[in-house]
VEXKOLLUM-263656 format. One line per 2 residues: their letters; for each residue x negated, y negated, z negated of N, C-alpha, C. Coordinates in pm, whole numbers, padded with zeros to 5 digits. Each point is the difference from the previous one (the first is absolute). Layout:
REM VEXKOLLUM-263656
A) X:Y:Z:X:Y:Z:X:Y:Z; ...
***
This chain:
REM VEXKOLLUM-263656
XX) 04831:-02759:-03832:00067:-00110:00040:00169:00082:-00115; 00010:-00151:-00039:00124:00047:-00030:00134:-00039:00053
XX) 00018:-00092:00030:00096:-00066:00088:00010:00026:00186; 00054:-00006:00049:00002:00014:00115:-00071:-00179:00077
XX) 00005:-00030:00102:-00075:-00149:00061:00088:-00080:00012; -00075:-00166:-00031:00133:-00090:-00039:00059:00016:00168
XX) -00004:00007:00129:-00002:00035:00059:00086:00058:00140; 00040:00112:-00124:00121:00088:00016:00111:-00021:-00074
XX) -00029:-00095:-00107:00101:-00065:-00078:00022:-00147:00030; 00067:-00017:00143:00059:-00081:00013:00143:00054:-00021
XX) 00067:-00223:-00069:00130:00027:-00071:00087:00006:00119; -00034:-00010:00144:00150:00032:00093:00002:00113:00013
XX) -00079:00105:-00031:00041:00138:-00065:-00025:00057:-00097; 00053:-00061:-00087:00017:00021:-00119:00176:00077:-00013
XX) -00019:00110:-00067:00159:00119:-00011:00035:-00017:-00030; 00133:-00053:-00011:00147:-00081:-00164:00001:00146:-00062
XX) 00028:-00069:-00121:00017:00127:-00103:00079:00062:-00035; 00155:-00043:00081:00114:00139:-00005:-00099:00094:00100
XX) -00159:00007:00080:00019:00094:00091:-00129:00102:-00092; -00072:-00088:-00102:-00107:00104:-00051:00048:-00006:-00156
XX) -00056:00165:-00045:00020:-00083:-00173:-00065:-00120:-00061; 00039:-00022:-00126:00010:-00039:-00104:-00160:-00025:-00011
XX) -00065:-00142:00004:-00110:-00027:-00093:-00107:00013:00115; 00037:00043:00086:-00128:00087:00128:-00020:-00155:00106
XX) -00101:00006:00051:-00014:-00077:00138:-00029:00028:00159; 00110:-00036:00076:-00038:00115:00099:00002:-00074:00124
XX) -00089:00002:00135:00028:-00073:00123:00060:00106:00092; 00056:-00032:00156:-00012:00015:00048:00009:-00041:00155
XX) -00055:00091:00124:00021:00017:00125:00060:00052:00088; 00065:-00121:00076:00073:00129:00070:-00002:00088:00234
XX) -00021:00066:-00022:-00018:00078:00163:00110:-00003:00077; -00029:-00023:00126:00124:-00052:00087:00065:00162:00014
XX) -00043:00117:-00064:00069:00076:-00005:00124:00025:-00079; -00047:-00129:-00095:00123:00023:-00085:-00068:00093:-00148
XX) -00108:-00042:-00013:-00072:00076:-00110:-00083:-00078:-00063; -00062:00051:-00132:-00019:-00123:-00071:-00132:00069:-00098
XX) -00077:-00028:-00030:-00132:-00026:-00086:00000:-00113:-00100; 00021:00022:-00111:-00030:00017:-00121:-00054:00012:-00084
XX) -00050:-00104:-00113:-00103:00037:-00072:00074:-00092:-00130; -00049:00064:-00156:00042:-00015:-00104:-00095:00004:-00152
XX) -00057:-00109:-00043:-00011:-00028:-00086:00030:-00003:-00111; -00057:00097:-00177:00156:00042:-00077:-00167:-00073:-00131
XX) 00022:-00116:-00057:-00062:-00025:-00093:00062:00106:-00116; 00125:00043:-00009:00019:00004:-00167:00083:00209:-00001
XX) -00002:00058:-00021:00049:00132:00055:00187:-00016:-00025; 00049:00036:00174:00109:00050:-00031:00079:00108:00078
XX) 00109:-00003:00021:00047:00097:00109:00083:-00072:00110; 00040:00133:00048:00078:00020:00132:00146:00095:00027
XX) 00098:-00058:-00037:00076:00078:-00038:00017:00110:00164; 00080:00132:-00042:00028:00055:00090:00084:-00050:00166
XX) -00087:00051:00095:00063:-00135:00052:-00001:00119:00203; 00055:-00037:00102:-00037:00078:00123:-00026:-00056:00031
XX) -00088:00018:00166:00011:-00120:00079:00108:00135:00155; 00005:-00081:00089:00050:00059:00122:-00142:00009:00119
XX) -00083:00032:-00045:-00132:-00091:00131:-00155:00051:-00121; -00085:00064:00074:-00074:00023:-00098:-00103:-00104:-00021
XX) -00078:00040:-00119:-00099:-00034:-00076:-00133:-00007:-00063; -00116:-00059:00066:-00082:00037:-00067:-00132:-00062:-00069
XX) -00046:00087:-00132:-00090:-00108:-00031:-00106:00000:-00107; -00090:-00059:-00008:-00098:00032:-00039:-00057:-00055:-00140
XX) -00018:00003:-00093:-00030:-00100:-00126:-00208:-00001:-00017; -00039:-00122:-00046:-00039:-00082:00101:-00096:-00028:-00165
XX) 00099:00002:-00136:-00087:-00024:-00090:00092:00045:-00094; 00003:00051:-00153:00060:00049:-00028:-00007:00110:-00027
XX) 00200:00033:-00036:00063:00150:-00068:00148:-00013:00072; 00075:00009:00084:00143:00083:00081:-00009:00062:-00047
XX) 00131:00039:-00085:00069:00127:-00035:00070:00016:00105; 00018:00099:00099:00127:00043:00079:00067:00122:-00011
XX) 00152:-00014:-00065:00109:00065:-00055:00124:00043:00150; -00035:00190:-00001:00057:-00059:00123:00070:00214:-00063
XX) 00128:-00036:-00030:00106:00122:-00043:-00061:00050:-00114; -00001:-00132:-00094:-00117:00025:-00169:-00134:00083:00021
XX) -00023:-00034:00078:-00134:00030:-00006:-00120:-00111:00031; -00060:-00033:-00058:-00073:-00110:-00047:-00198:-00004:00083
XX) -00004:-00009:00113:-00109:-00058:00065:-00076:-00092:-00042; -00155:00053:-00045:-00004:-00118:-00004:-00132:-00087:00092
XX) 00035:-00060:00056:-00101:-00069:00109:-00110:-00124:-00066; -00146:00001:-00005:-00048:-00028:-00032:-00108:-00171:00126
XX) -00046:00005:-00020:-00063:-00080:00103:-00135:00080:00150; 00094:-00048:00060:-00060:00063:00168:00115:00172:00017
XX) 00090:-00013:-00068:00110:00099:-00081:00062:-00081:00202; 00096:00172:00069:00055:-00132:00082:00148:00146:-00002
XX) 00126:-00083:00080:00116:00086:-00067:00109:-00035:00151; 00027:00076:00040:00113:00006:00086:00134:00034:-00074
XX) 00111:-00054:00030:00146:00032:-00070:00096:-00058:00204; 00022:00206:-00014:00118:-00025:00085:00124:-00127:00039
XX) 00065:-00049:00068:00112:-00050:-00033:00065:00098:00008; 00116:-00012:-00133:00127:00072:-00058:-00025:00046:-00119
XX) -00132:00006:-00052:-00068:00074:-00093:00021:-00096:-00186; 00076:00049:-00063:00037:-00126:-00085:-00096:-00030:-00083
XX) -00100:-00104:-00053:-00138:-00030:-00083:00055:-00097:-00081; -00147:00027:-00141:00003:-00100:-00105:-00198:-00072:00003
XX) -00009:-00071:-00073:-00095:00005:-00053:-00086:-00054:-00132; -00055:-00031:-00043:-00094:-00050:-00090:-00157:-00012:00008
XX) -00032:-00130:-00017:-00058:-00032:-00044:-00131:-00042:-00105; -00143:00021:-00008:-00043:-00125:-00150:00000:-00161:00120
XX) -00060:-00078:-00078:-00040:-00122:-00075:-00107:-00031:00137; 00019:-00069:00066:-00159:00032:00084:-00010:00062:00163
XX) 00146:00080:-00008:-00016:00054:00121:00032:-00047:00093; -00048:-00019:00134:00005:-00017:00140:00040:00099:00088
XX) 00114:-00015:00104:-00002:00092:00084:00042:-00042:00171; 00039:00045:00046:-00054:-00055:00137:00113:00064:00093
XX) 00088:00008:00040:00122:00088:00058:00020:-00045:00132; 00059:00088:00062:00064:-00029:00186:00128:00067:-00028
XX) 00088:-00026:00100:00187:00081:-00079:-00024:-00039:00208; 00132:00054:00023:00061:00057:00152:00089:-00076:00057
XX) 00065:-00097:-00101:00096:-00102:00003:-00073:-00137:-00086; 00142:-00038:-00030:-00014:-00145:-00090:-00005:00039:-00086
XX) -00086:-00081:-00116:00008:00077:-00170:00039:-00122:-00117; -00048:-00047:00102:-00031:-00155:-00109:00024:-00135:00059
XX) 00101:-00075:-00035:-00014:-00128:00039:-00075:-00091:-00025; 00000:-00132:-00002:-00094:-00065:-00052:00019:-00124:-00139
XX) 00038:-00079:00003:-00055:-00079:-00111:00130:-00150:00120; 00123:-00029:-00035:00034:-00083:00072:00106:00104:00183
X) -00014:00068:-00019:00088:00071:00095:00146:00067:-00058
***
């Protein structure tokens, strides 16, 4: 598969462009505890500038290649590989065209379009 199934991409769950890197398509689902699950499709190569969360993050690369950057160290993650980022850890990322990722956040990370 090169894309997440259509049933996962309901427009009411589409992530606002202000809550994600340019050129990617993301969707978010909220837990009753304030956590979120989000997934992204990256049709073009791109970057996520250095940032930090006040909650934990876990993600898995579904397809493609994601390069996680922590303290200048580049960690290449390909399909099936996962990573846990504890709260307060500054990180950045890069990905190649065609990358898909699935993320779990211990807090509110993404806003939907129209919110």
